[in-house]
PDB file with one MODEL, atoms N, CA, C and O in Angstrom:
MODEL        1
ATOM      1  N   UNK A   1       0.929  -1.230  -0.262  1.00  0.00           N
ATOM      2  CA  UNK A   1      -0.078   0.000   0.173  1.00  0.00           C
ATOM      3  C   UNK A   1       0.795   1.531  -0.320  1.00  0.00           C
ATOM      4  O   UNK A   1       0.436   2.305  -1.207  1.00  0.00           O
ATOM      5  N   UNK A   2       1.890   1.637   0.473  1.00  0.00           N
ATOM      6  CA  UNK A   2       3.158   2.096   0.895  1.00  0.00           C
ATOM      7  C   UNK A   2       3.313   2.470  -0.669  1.00  0.00           C
ATOM      8  O   UNK A   2       2.840   3.553  -1.012  1.00  0.00           O
ATOM      9  N   UNK A   3       3.881   1.736  -1.557  1.00  0.00           N
ATOM     10  CA  UNK A   3       4.109   1.561  -3.115  1.00  0.00           C
ATOM     11  C   UNK A   3       3.227   2.987  -3.962  1.00  0.00           C
ATOM     12  O   UNK A   3       3.315   4.121  -4.435  1.00  0.00           O
ATOM     13  N   UNK A   4       2.374   1.814  -3.668  1.00  0.00           N
ATOM     14  CA  UNK A   4       0.947   2.985  -4.387  1.00  0.00           C
ATOM     15  C   UNK A   4       0.850   4.016  -3.680  1.00  0.00           C
ATOM     16  O   UNK A   4       1.613   4.730  -4.330  1.00  0.00           O
ATOM     17  N   UNK A   5       0.500   4.660  -2.840  1.00  0.00           N
ATOM     18  CA  UNK A   5       0.620   6.137  -1.913  1.00  0.00           C
ATOM     19  C   UNK A   5       1.934   6.771  -2.800  1.00  0.00           C
ATOM     20  O   UNK A   5       1.935   7.881  -3.333  1.00  0.00           O
ATOM     21  N   UNK A   6       2.722   6.076  -2.815  1.00  0.00           N
ATOM     22  CA  UNK A   6       4.200   7.337  -3.162  1.00  0.00           C
ATOM     23  C   UNK A   6       3.967   7.513  -4.978  1.00  0.00           C
ATOM     24  O   UNK A   6       3.766   8.640  -5.430  1.00  0.00           O
ATOM     25  N   UNK A   7       4.019   6.347  -5.866  1.00  0.00           N
ATOM     26  CA  UNK A   7       3.854   6.017  -6.872  1.00  0.00           C
ATOM     27  C   UNK A   7       2.833   7.270  -6.755  1.00  0.00           C
ATOM     28  O   UNK A   7       3.268   8.332  -7.201  1.00  0.00           O
ATOM     29  N   UNK A   8       1.896   7.271  -6.364  1.00  0.00           N
ATOM     30  CA  UNK A   8      -0.083   8.423  -6.721  1.00  0.00           C
ATOM     31  C   UNK A   8       0.819   9.756  -6.360  1.00  0.00           C
ATOM     32  O   UNK A   8       0.814  10.761  -7.071  1.00  0.00           O
ATOM     33  N   UNK A   9       1.524   9.631  -5.263  1.00  0.00           N
ATOM     34  CA  UNK A   9       2.185  11.523  -4.841  1.00  0.00           C
ATOM     35  C   UNK A   9       3.265  12.041  -6.101  1.00  0.00           C
ATOM     36  O   UNK A   9       3.393  13.218  -6.438  1.00  0.00           O
ATOM     37  N   UNK A  10       4.070  10.770  -6.761  1.00  0.00           N
ATOM     38  CA  UNK A  10       4.832  11.189  -7.778  1.00  0.00           C
ATOM     39  C   UNK A  10       3.859  11.134  -8.995  1.00  0.00           C
ATOM     40  O   UNK A  10       4.073  12.132  -9.683  1.00  0.00           O
ATOM     41  N   UNK A  11       3.119  10.551  -9.397  1.00  0.00           N
ATOM     42  CA  UNK A  11       2.594  10.696 -10.694  1.00  0.00           C
ATOM     43  C   UNK A  11       2.139  12.542 -10.084  1.00  0.00           C
ATOM     44  O   UNK A  11       2.885  13.404 -10.547  1.00  0.00           O
ATOM     45  N   UNK A  12       1.202  12.955  -9.295  1.00  0.00           N
ATOM     46  CA  UNK A  12       0.592  14.171  -8.756  1.00  0.00           C
ATOM     47  C   UNK A  12       1.235  15.249  -8.679  1.00  0.00           C
ATOM     48  O   UNK A  12       0.740  16.375  -8.730  1.00  0.00           O
ATOM     49  N   UNK A  13       2.567  14.933  -8.530  1.00  0.00           N
ATOM     50  CA  UNK A  13       3.804  15.906  -8.463  1.00  0.00           C
ATOM     51  C   UNK A  13       4.465  16.282  -9.318  1.00  0.00           C
ATOM     52  O   UNK A  13       5.222  17.251  -9.369  1.00  0.00           O
ATOM     53  N   UNK A  14       4.065  15.080 -10.475  1.00  0.00           N
ATOM     54  CA  UNK A  14       5.061  15.760 -11.905  1.00  0.00           C
ATOM     55  C   UNK A  14       4.072  16.230 -12.946  1.00  0.00           C
ATOM     56  O   UNK A  14       4.337  17.223 -13.623  1.00  0.00           O
ATOM     57  N   UNK A  15       3.029  15.613 -13.093  1.00  0.00           N
ATOM     58  CA  UNK A  15       1.574  16.137 -13.358  1.00  0.00           C
ATOM     59  C   UNK A  15       1.687  17.617 -13.595  1.00  0.00           C
ATOM     60  O   UNK A  15       1.645  18.195 -14.681  1.00  0.00           O
ATOM     61  N   UNK A  16       1.904  18.353 -11.879  1.00  0.00           N
ATOM     62  CA  UNK A  16       1.361  19.364 -11.443  1.00  0.00           C
ATOM     63  C   UNK A  16       3.001  19.925 -11.839  1.00  0.00           C
ATOM     64  O   UNK A  16       2.774  20.792 -12.683  1.00  0.00           O
ATOM     65  N   UNK A  17       4.121  19.875 -11.699  1.00  0.00           N
ATOM     66  CA  UNK A  17       4.823  20.640 -12.712  1.00  0.00           C
ATOM     67  C   UNK A  17       4.847  21.037 -13.643  1.00  0.00           C
ATOM     68  O   UNK A  17       5.168  22.179 -13.971  1.00  0.00           O
ATOM     69  N   UNK A  18       4.395  19.882 -14.499  1.00  0.00           N
ATOM     70  CA  UNK A  18       3.955  20.176 -15.706  1.00  0.00           C
ATOM     71  C   UNK A  18       3.403  21.111 -16.674  1.00  0.00           C
ATOM     72  O   UNK A  18       3.544  21.626 -17.783  1.00  0.00           O
ATOM     73  N   UNK A  19       2.603  21.027 -15.489  1.00  0.00           N
ATOM     74  CA  UNK A  19       1.322  21.953 -15.524  1.00  0.00           C
ATOM     75  C   UNK A  19       1.871  23.316 -15.260  1.00  0.00           C
ATOM     76  O   UNK A  19       1.151  24.297 -15.447  1.00  0.00           O
ATOM     77  N   UNK A  20       2.988  23.428 -14.875  1.00  0.00           N
ATOM     78  CA  UNK A  20       3.398  24.674 -14.358  1.00  0.00           C
ATOM     79  C   UNK A  20       3.901  25.380 -15.860  1.00  0.00           C
ATOM     80  O   UNK A  20       3.387  26.327 -16.455  1.00  0.00           O
ATOM     81  N   UNK A  21       5.097  24.554 -16.234  1.00  0.00           N
ATOM     82  CA  UNK A  21       5.928  24.656 -17.353  1.00  0.00           C
ATOM     83  C   UNK A  21       4.729  25.199 -18.383  1.00  0.00           C
ATOM     84  O   UNK A  21       4.833  26.338 -18.838  1.00  0.00           O
ATOM     85  N   UNK A  22       3.487  24.286 -18.772  1.00  0.00           N
ATOM     86  CA  UNK A  22       2.842  24.509 -20.032  1.00  0.00           C
ATOM     87  C   UNK A  22       2.475  26.150 -19.650  1.00  0.00           C
ATOM     88  O   UNK A  22       2.510  27.170 -20.339  1.00  0.00           O
ATOM     89  N   UNK A  23       2.074  25.880 -18.087  1.00  0.00           N
ATOM     90  CA  UNK A  23       1.138  27.473 -18.310  1.00  0.00           C
ATOM     91  C   UNK A  23       2.829  29.062 -18.386  1.00  0.00           C
ATOM     92  O   UNK A  23       3.160  30.097 -18.964  1.00  0.00           O
ATOM     93  N   UNK A  24       3.111  28.430 -17.699  1.00  0.00           N
ATOM     94  CA  UNK A  24       4.791  29.184 -18.235  1.00  0.00           C
ATOM     95  C   UNK A  24       5.369  29.741 -19.991  1.00  0.00           C
ATOM     96  O   UNK A  24       5.825  30.764 -20.500  1.00  0.00           O
ATOM     97  N   UNK A  25       5.050  28.547 -20.359  1.00  0.00           N
ATOM     98  CA  UNK A  25       5.526  28.418 -21.998  1.00  0.00           C
ATOM     99  C   UNK A  25       4.381  29.067 -22.701  1.00  0.00           C
ATOM    100  O   UNK A  25       4.480  29.996 -23.503  1.00  0.00           O
ATOM    101  N   UNK A  26       3.107  28.383 -22.248  1.00  0.00           N
ATOM    102  CA  UNK A  26       1.718  28.842 -22.782  1.00  0.00           C
ATOM    103  C   UNK A  26       0.750  29.220 -22.682  1.00  0.00           C
ATOM    104  O   UNK A  26      -0.248  28.729 -23.209  1.00  0.00           O
ATOM    105  N   UNK A  27       0.786  30.356 -21.862  1.00  0.00           N
ATOM    106  CA  UNK A  27      -0.454  31.608 -21.086  1.00  0.00           C
ATOM    107  C   UNK A  27      -1.646  31.157 -21.996  1.00  0.00           C
ATOM    108  O   UNK A  27      -2.404  30.205 -21.806  1.00  0.00           O
ATOM    109  N   UNK A  28      -1.643  31.696 -22.614  1.00  0.00           N
ATOM    110  CA  UNK A  28      -3.144  32.116 -23.955  1.00  0.00           C
ATOM    111  C   UNK A  28      -3.810  30.252 -24.006  1.00  0.00           C
ATOM    112  O   UNK A  28      -4.932  29.881 -23.660  1.00  0.00           O
ATOM    113  N   UNK A  29      -2.642  29.371 -24.564  1.00  0.00           N
ATOM    114  CA  UNK A  29      -2.946  28.284 -25.133  1.00  0.00           C
ATOM    115  C   UNK A  29      -3.448  27.687 -23.917  1.00  0.00           C
ATOM    116  O   UNK A  29      -4.374  26.923 -24.192  1.00  0.00           O
ATOM    117  N   UNK A  30      -3.151  27.745 -22.434  1.00  0.00           N
ATOM    118  CA  UNK A  30      -3.668  27.833 -21.205  1.00  0.00           C
ATOM    119  C   UNK A  30      -5.185  28.111 -20.733  1.00  0.00           C
ATOM    120  O   UNK A  30      -5.958  27.344 -20.161  1.00  0.00           O
ATOM    121  N   UNK A  31      -5.369  29.417 -21.140  1.00  0.00           N
ATOM    122  CA  UNK A  31      -6.173  30.160 -21.081  1.00  0.00           C
ATOM    123  C   UNK A  31      -7.494  29.389 -21.496  1.00  0.00           C
ATOM    124  O   UNK A  31      -8.505  29.115 -20.850  1.00  0.00           O
ATOM    125  N   UNK A  32      -7.023  29.073 -23.158  1.00  0.00           N
ATOM    126  CA  UNK A  32      -8.047  29.244 -24.161  1.00  0.00           C
ATOM    127  C   UNK A  32      -8.243  27.597 -23.777  1.00  0.00           C
ATOM    128  O   UNK A  32      -9.451  27.433 -23.950  1.00  0.00           O
ATOM    129  N   UNK A  33      -7.759  26.498 -23.412  1.00  0.00           N
ATOM    130  CA  UNK A  33      -7.716  25.424 -22.682  1.00  0.00           C
ATOM    131  C   UNK A  33      -8.988  25.495 -21.843  1.00  0.00           C
ATOM    132  O   UNK A  33     -10.120  25.118 -22.146  1.00  0.00           O
ATOM    133  N   UNK A  34      -8.474  26.158 -20.535  1.00  0.00           N
ATOM    134  CA  UNK A  34      -9.616  26.200 -19.650  1.00  0.00           C
ATOM    135  C   UNK A  34     -10.715  26.996 -20.110  1.00  0.00           C
ATOM    136  O   UNK A  34     -11.565  26.385 -19.461  1.00  0.00           O
ATOM    137  N   UNK A  35     -11.337  27.820 -20.678  1.00  0.00           N
ATOM    138  CA  UNK A  35     -12.349  28.445 -21.462  1.00  0.00           C
ATOM    139  C   UNK A  35     -13.657  27.271 -22.414  1.00  0.00           C
ATOM    140  O   UNK A  35     -14.885  27.245 -22.485  1.00  0.00           O
ATOM    141  N   UNK A  36     -12.428  26.379 -23.046  1.00  0.00           N
ATOM    142  CA  UNK A  36     -13.151  25.481 -23.575  1.00  0.00           C
ATOM    143  C   UNK A  36     -13.697  24.229 -22.494  1.00  0.00           C
ATOM    144  O   UNK A  36     -14.613  23.430 -22.687  1.00  0.00           O
ATOM    145  N   UNK A  37     -13.093  24.318 -21.691  1.00  0.00           N
ATOM    146  CA  UNK A  37     -13.096  22.418 -21.032  1.00  0.00           C
ATOM    147  C   UNK A  37     -14.578  23.403 -19.863  1.00  0.00           C
ATOM    148  O   UNK A  37     -15.642  22.946 -19.446  1.00  0.00           O
ATOM    149  N   UNK A  38     -14.096  24.523 -19.723  1.00  0.00           N
ATOM    150  CA  UNK A  38     -16.176  25.265 -18.993  1.00  0.00           C
ATOM    151  C   UNK A  38     -17.141  24.994 -20.213  1.00  0.00           C
ATOM    152  O   UNK A  38     -18.300  24.588 -20.133  1.00  0.00           O
ATOM    153  N   UNK A  39     -16.671  25.195 -20.973  1.00  0.00           N
ATOM    154  CA  UNK A  39     -17.822  25.152 -22.734  1.00  0.00           C
ATOM    155  C   UNK A  39     -18.791  23.791 -22.429  1.00  0.00           C
ATOM    156  O   UNK A  39     -19.997  23.743 -22.187  1.00  0.00           O
ATOM    157  N   UNK A  40     -17.859  22.787 -22.530  1.00  0.00           N
ATOM    158  CA  UNK A  40     -18.138  21.560 -22.669  1.00  0.00           C
ATOM    159  C   UNK A  40     -18.360  21.084 -21.058  1.00  0.00           C
ATOM    160  O   UNK A  40     -18.702  19.961 -20.688  1.00  0.00           O
ATOM    161  N   UNK A  41     -18.203  21.714 -20.602  1.00  0.00           N
ATOM    162  CA  UNK A  41     -18.667  21.403 -18.910  1.00  0.00           C
ATOM    163  C   UNK A  41     -20.204  21.505 -18.859  1.00  0.00           C
ATOM    164  O   UNK A  41     -20.960  20.747 -18.251  1.00  0.00           O
ATOM    165  N   UNK A  42     -20.601  22.808 -19.770  1.00  0.00           N
ATOM    166  CA  UNK A  42     -22.254  23.064 -19.774  1.00  0.00           C
ATOM    167  C   UNK A  42     -22.558  22.512 -20.199  1.00  0.00           C
ATOM    168  O   UNK A  42     -23.755  22.588 -19.922  1.00  0.00           O
ATOM    169  N   UNK A  43     -22.357  21.242 -21.338  1.00  0.00           N
ATOM    170  CA  UNK A  43     -23.339  20.554 -21.769  1.00  0.00           C
ATOM    171  C   UNK A  43     -23.489  19.588 -20.732  1.00  0.00           C
ATOM    172  O   UNK A  43     -24.390  18.771 -20.921  1.00  0.00           O
ATOM    173  N   UNK A  44     -22.799  19.478 -19.637  1.00  0.00           N
ATOM    174  CA  UNK A  44     -23.407  18.075 -18.797  1.00  0.00           C
ATOM    175  C   UNK A  44     -23.365  18.961 -17.464  1.00  0.00           C
ATOM    176  O   UNK A  44     -23.878  18.217 -16.628  1.00  0.00           O
ATOM    177  N   UNK A  45     -23.119  19.822 -17.006  1.00  0.00           N
ATOM    178  CA  UNK A  45     -23.803  21.087 -16.093  1.00  0.00           C
ATOM    179  C   UNK A  45     -24.382  22.212 -16.285  1.00  0.00           C
ATOM    180  O   UNK A  45     -23.732  23.257 -16.281  1.00  0.00           O
ATOM    181  N   UNK A  46     -25.416  22.186 -16.442  1.00  0.00           N
ATOM    182  CA  UNK A  46     -25.975  22.993 -17.354  1.00  0.00           C
ATOM    183  C   UNK A  46     -26.290  24.265 -16.495  1.00  0.00           C
ATOM    184  O   UNK A  46     -26.896  25.210 -16.999  1.00  0.00           O
ATOM    185  N   UNK A  47     -25.905  24.276 -15.294  1.00  0.00           N
ATOM    186  CA  UNK A  47     -25.656  25.327 -14.690  1.00  0.00           C
ATOM    187  C   UNK A  47     -24.859  26.338 -15.118  1.00  0.00           C
ATOM    188  O   UNK A  47     -25.142  27.530 -15.232  1.00  0.00           O
ATOM    189  N   UNK A  48     -23.712  25.701 -15.375  1.00  0.00           N
ATOM    190  CA  UNK A  48     -22.520  26.144 -16.205  1.00  0.00           C
ATOM    191  C   UNK A  48     -22.601  26.913 -17.407  1.00  0.00           C
ATOM    192  O   UNK A  48     -21.610  27.543 -17.775  1.00  0.00           O
ATOM    193  N   UNK A  49     -23.691  26.938 -18.077  1.00  0.00           N
ATOM    194  CA  UNK A  49     -24.200  27.202 -19.337  1.00  0.00           C
ATOM    195  C   UNK A  49     -25.216  28.915 -19.792  1.00  0.00           C
ATOM    196  O   UNK A  49     -25.627  29.477 -20.806  1.00  0.00           O
ATOM    197  N   UNK A  50     -25.207  29.198 -17.910  1.00  0.00           N
ATOM    198  CA  UNK A  50     -26.368  30.269 -17.992  1.00  0.00           C
ATOM    199  C   UNK A  50     -25.417  31.917 -17.597  1.00  0.00           C
ATOM    200  O   UNK A  50     -24.465  32.033 -16.826  1.00  0.00           O
ATOM    201  N   UNK A  51     -26.078  32.992 -18.413  1.00  0.00           N
ATOM    202  CA  UNK A  51     -25.598  34.116 -18.353  1.00  0.00           C
ATOM    203  C   UNK A  51     -24.042  34.486 -18.319  1.00  0.00           C
ATOM    204  O   UNK A  51     -23.485  35.376 -17.677  1.00  0.00           O
ATOM    205  N   UNK A  52     -23.421  33.392 -19.340  1.00  0.00           N
ATOM    206  CA  UNK A  52     -21.824  34.008 -19.531  1.00  0.00           C
ATOM    207  C   UNK A  52     -20.820  33.655 -18.616  1.00  0.00           C
ATOM    208  O   UNK A  52     -19.644  34.002 -18.509  1.00  0.00           O
ATOM    209  N   UNK A  53     -21.779  32.632 -17.767  1.00  0.00           N
ATOM    210  CA  UNK A  53     -20.766  31.778 -17.180  1.00  0.00           C
ATOM    211  C   UNK A  53     -19.352  31.139 -17.638  1.00  0.00           C
ATOM    212  O   UNK A  53     -18.317  31.179 -16.972  1.00  0.00           O
ATOM    213  N   UNK A  54     -19.469  30.708 -18.556  1.00  0.00           N
ATOM    214  CA  UNK A  54     -18.025  30.352 -19.293  1.00  0.00           C
ATOM    215  C   UNK A  54     -16.997  31.778 -18.861  1.00  0.00           C
ATOM    216  O   UNK A  54     -16.064  31.879 -18.063  1.00  0.00           O
ATOM    217  N   UNK A  55     -17.691  32.834 -19.841  1.00  0.00           N
ATOM    218  CA  UNK A  55     -16.844  34.275 -19.746  1.00  0.00           C
ATOM    219  C   UNK A  55     -16.414  34.184 -18.470  1.00  0.00           C
ATOM    220  O   UNK A  55     -15.207  34.411 -18.396  1.00  0.00           O
ATOM    221  N   UNK A  56     -16.950  33.931 -17.391  1.00  0.00           N
ATOM    222  CA  UNK A  56     -16.770  34.645 -16.096  1.00  0.00           C
ATOM    223  C   UNK A  56     -15.906  33.634 -15.358  1.00  0.00           C
ATOM    224  O   UNK A  56     -15.344  33.829 -14.281  1.00  0.00           O
ATOM    225  N   UNK A  57     -15.874  32.247 -16.273  1.00  0.00           N
ATOM    226  CA  UNK A  57     -14.842  31.073 -15.746  1.00  0.00           C
ATOM    227  C   UNK A  57     -13.075  31.227 -16.718  1.00  0.00           C
ATOM    228  O   UNK A  57     -11.981  30.664 -16.744  1.00  0.00           O
ATOM    229  N   UNK A  58     -13.776  32.330 -17.354  1.00  0.00           N
ATOM    230  CA  UNK A  58     -12.244  32.470 -18.408  1.00  0.00           C
ATOM    231  C   UNK A  58     -12.156  33.889 -17.703  1.00  0.00           C
ATOM    232  O   UNK A  58     -11.408  33.534 -16.792  1.00  0.00           O
ATOM    233  N   UNK A  59     -12.298  34.771 -17.542  1.00  0.00           N
ATOM    234  CA  UNK A  59     -12.189  35.923 -16.589  1.00  0.00           C
ATOM    235  C   UNK A  59     -11.421  35.692 -15.133  1.00  0.00           C
ATOM    236  O   UNK A  59     -10.547  36.401 -14.635  1.00  0.00           O
ATOM    237  N   UNK A  60     -12.092  34.336 -14.544  1.00  0.00           N
ATOM    238  CA  UNK A  60     -11.016  34.433 -13.063  1.00  0.00           C
ATOM    239  C   UNK A  60      -9.438  33.556 -13.660  1.00  0.00           C
ATOM    240  O   UNK A  60      -8.322  33.582 -13.141  1.00  0.00           O
ATOM    241  N   UNK A  61      -9.679  33.181 -14.312  1.00  0.00           N
ATOM    242  CA  UNK A  61      -8.634  31.741 -15.229  1.00  0.00           C
ATOM    243  C   UNK A  61      -7.226  33.312 -15.085  1.00  0.00           C
ATOM    244  O   UNK A  61      -6.245  33.378 -14.345  1.00  0.00           O
ATOM    245  N   UNK A  62      -7.776  34.400 -16.202  1.00  0.00           N
ATOM    246  CA  UNK A  62      -6.624  35.636 -16.647  1.00  0.00           C
ATOM    247  C   UNK A  62      -6.438  36.141 -15.622  1.00  0.00           C
ATOM    248  O   UNK A  62      -5.604  37.041 -15.721  1.00  0.00           O
ATOM    249  N   UNK A  63      -6.921  35.965 -14.375  1.00  0.00           N
ATOM    250  CA  UNK A  63      -6.721  36.614 -12.692  1.00  0.00           C
ATOM    251  C   UNK A  63      -5.613  36.093 -12.649  1.00  0.00           C
ATOM    252  O   UNK A  63      -4.574  36.628 -13.035  1.00  0.00           O
ATOM    253  N   UNK A  64      -5.758  34.601 -12.006  1.00  0.00           N
ATOM    254  CA  UNK A  64      -5.700  34.110 -11.619  1.00  0.00           C
ATOM    255  C   UNK A  64      -4.310  32.893 -12.054  1.00  0.00           C
ATOM    256  O   UNK A  64      -3.666  32.138 -11.326  1.00  0.00           O
ATOM    257  N   UNK A  65      -4.265  33.080 -13.163  1.00  0.00           N
ATOM    258  CA  UNK A  65      -3.520  32.179 -13.920  1.00  0.00           C
ATOM    259  C   UNK A  65      -2.131  32.668 -13.812  1.00  0.00           C
ATOM    260  O   UNK A  65      -1.373  31.764 -13.458  1.00  0.00           O
ATOM    261  N   UNK A  66      -1.463  33.982 -14.032  1.00  0.00           N
ATOM    262  CA  UNK A  66      -0.290  34.661 -13.596  1.00  0.00           C
ATOM    263  C   UNK A  66       0.283  34.748 -12.280  1.00  0.00           C
ATOM    264  O   UNK A  66       1.433  34.922 -11.877  1.00  0.00           O
ATOM    265  N   UNK A  67      -0.962  34.560 -11.655  1.00  0.00           N
ATOM    266  CA  UNK A  67      -0.530  34.830 -10.215  1.00  0.00           C
ATOM    267  C   UNK A  67      -0.364  33.565  -9.367  1.00  0.00           C
ATOM    268  O   UNK A  67      -0.067  33.587  -8.172  1.00  0.00           O
ATOM    269  N   UNK A  68      -0.617  32.288 -10.206  1.00  0.00           N
ATOM    270  CA  UNK A  68      -0.190  30.716 -10.455  1.00  0.00           C
ATOM    271  C   UNK A  68       1.305  30.327 -10.983  1.00  0.00           C
ATOM    272  O   UNK A  68       2.207  29.634 -10.513  1.00  0.00           O
ATOM    273  N   UNK A  69       1.184  30.937 -11.937  1.00  0.00           N
ATOM    274  CA  UNK A  69       2.695  30.871 -12.254  1.00  0.00           C
ATOM    275  C   UNK A  69       3.564  31.831 -12.233  1.00  0.00           C
ATOM    276  O   UNK A  69       4.759  31.548 -12.309  1.00  0.00           O
ATOM    277  N   UNK A  70       3.185  33.014 -12.137  1.00  0.00           N
ATOM    278  CA  UNK A  70       4.459  33.911 -12.038  1.00  0.00           C
ATOM    279  C   UNK A  70       4.302  35.413 -12.465  1.00  0.00           C
ATOM    280  O   UNK A  70       3.199  35.738 -12.904  1.00  0.00           O
ATOM    281  N   UNK A  71       4.914  36.003 -12.414  1.00  0.00           N
ATOM    282  CA  UNK A  71       5.007  37.581 -13.013  1.00  0.00           C
ATOM    283  C   UNK A  71       5.644  38.071 -14.463  1.00  0.00           C
ATOM    284  O   UNK A  71       5.620  39.112 -15.118  1.00  0.00           O
ATOM    285  N   UNK A  72       6.417  36.322 -14.652  1.00  0.00           N
ATOM    286  CA  UNK A  72       6.644  36.112 -16.013  1.00  0.00           C
ATOM    287  C   UNK A  72       5.885  35.861 -17.210  1.00  0.00           C
ATOM    288  O   UNK A  72       6.212  36.149 -18.361  1.00  0.00           O
ATOM    289  N   UNK A  73       5.037  35.402 -16.889  1.00  0.00           N
ATOM    290  CA  UNK A  73       4.022  34.976 -17.998  1.00  0.00           C
ATOM    291  C   UNK A  73       3.074  35.989 -18.058  1.00  0.00           C
ATOM    292  O   UNK A  73       2.159  35.752 -18.846  1.00  0.00           O
ATOM    293  N   UNK A  74       3.039  36.592 -17.720  1.00  0.00           N
ATOM    294  CA  UNK A  74       1.914  38.494 -17.298  1.00  0.00           C
ATOM    295  C   UNK A  74       2.700  38.586 -18.349  1.00  0.00           C
ATOM    296  O   UNK A  74       2.107  38.153 -19.336  1.00  0.00           O
ATOM    297  N   UNK A  75       4.165  39.089 -18.681  1.00  0.00           N
ATOM    298  CA  UNK A  75       4.450  40.086 -19.112  1.00  0.00           C
ATOM    299  C   UNK A  75       4.554  39.413 -20.240  1.00  0.00           C
ATOM    300  O   UNK A  75       5.056  40.248 -20.992  1.00  0.00           O
ATOM    301  N   UNK A  76       4.413  38.489 -20.817  1.00  0.00           N
ATOM    302  CA  UNK A  76       4.549  37.543 -22.178  1.00  0.00           C
ATOM    303  C   UNK A  76       3.252  37.726 -22.860  1.00  0.00           C
ATOM    304  O   UNK A  76       3.026  37.561 -24.058  1.00  0.00           O
ATOM    305  N   UNK A  77       2.052  38.256 -21.508  1.00  0.00           N
ATOM    306  CA  UNK A  77       0.627  38.079 -22.573  1.00  0.00           C
ATOM    307  C   UNK A  77       0.545  39.798 -22.848  1.00  0.00           C
ATOM    308  O   UNK A  77       0.256  40.400 -23.882  1.00  0.00           O
ATOM    309  N   UNK A  78       0.869  40.244 -21.677  1.00  0.00           N
ATOM    310  CA  UNK A  78       0.764  41.790 -21.569  1.00  0.00           C
ATOM    311  C   UNK A  78       0.680  42.511 -22.741  1.00  0.00           C
ATOM    312  O   UNK A  78       1.149  41.699 -23.538  1.00  0.00           O
ATOM    313  N   UNK A  79       0.389  43.517 -23.395  1.00  0.00           N
ATOM    314  CA  UNK A  79       1.257  44.056 -24.445  1.00  0.00           C
ATOM    315  C   UNK A  79       2.076  45.552 -23.407  1.00  0.00           C
ATOM    316  O   UNK A  79       1.690  46.261 -22.478  1.00  0.00           O
ATOM    317  N   UNK A  80       3.434  45.436 -24.287  1.00  0.00           N
ATOM    318  CA  UNK A  80       4.483  46.343 -23.475  1.00  0.00           C
ATOM    319  C   UNK A  80       4.069  47.775 -24.114  1.00  0.00           C
ATOM    320  O   UNK A  80       3.619  47.926 -25.250  1.00  0.00           O
ATOM    321  N   UNK A  81       4.346  48.955 -23.014  1.00  0.00           N
ATOM    322  CA  UNK A  81       4.300  49.875 -23.643  1.00  0.00           C
ATOM    323  C   UNK A  81       5.913  50.563 -24.211  1.00  0.00           C
ATOM    324  O   UNK A  81       6.852  50.509 -23.418  1.00  0.00           O
ATOM    325  N   UNK A  82       6.057  50.983 -25.148  1.00  0.00           N
ATOM    326  CA  UNK A  82       7.185  51.389 -26.023  1.00  0.00           C
ATOM    327  C   UNK A  82       7.279  52.594 -26.653  1.00  0.00           C
ATOM    328  O   UNK A  82       8.253  52.846 -27.362  1.00  0.00           O
TER     329      UNK A  82
ENDMDL
END
């Protein structure tokens, strides 16, 4: 049982690190995937399809994503004032 728990913890950590790397390298693609997942979930959970819920979820993702992966990601997707 201990090996199974250790394997699950290792797998979870590896997936988390891969998600962080993906979010840092492809923040726009991650936001699009999250919004698409919310729209797909609206097919199965009708409450998600009401009054722009997918847009709200996308907006939350826009705010939370830079906080989770760092300021460098925000600078990649924010227009630079030159």
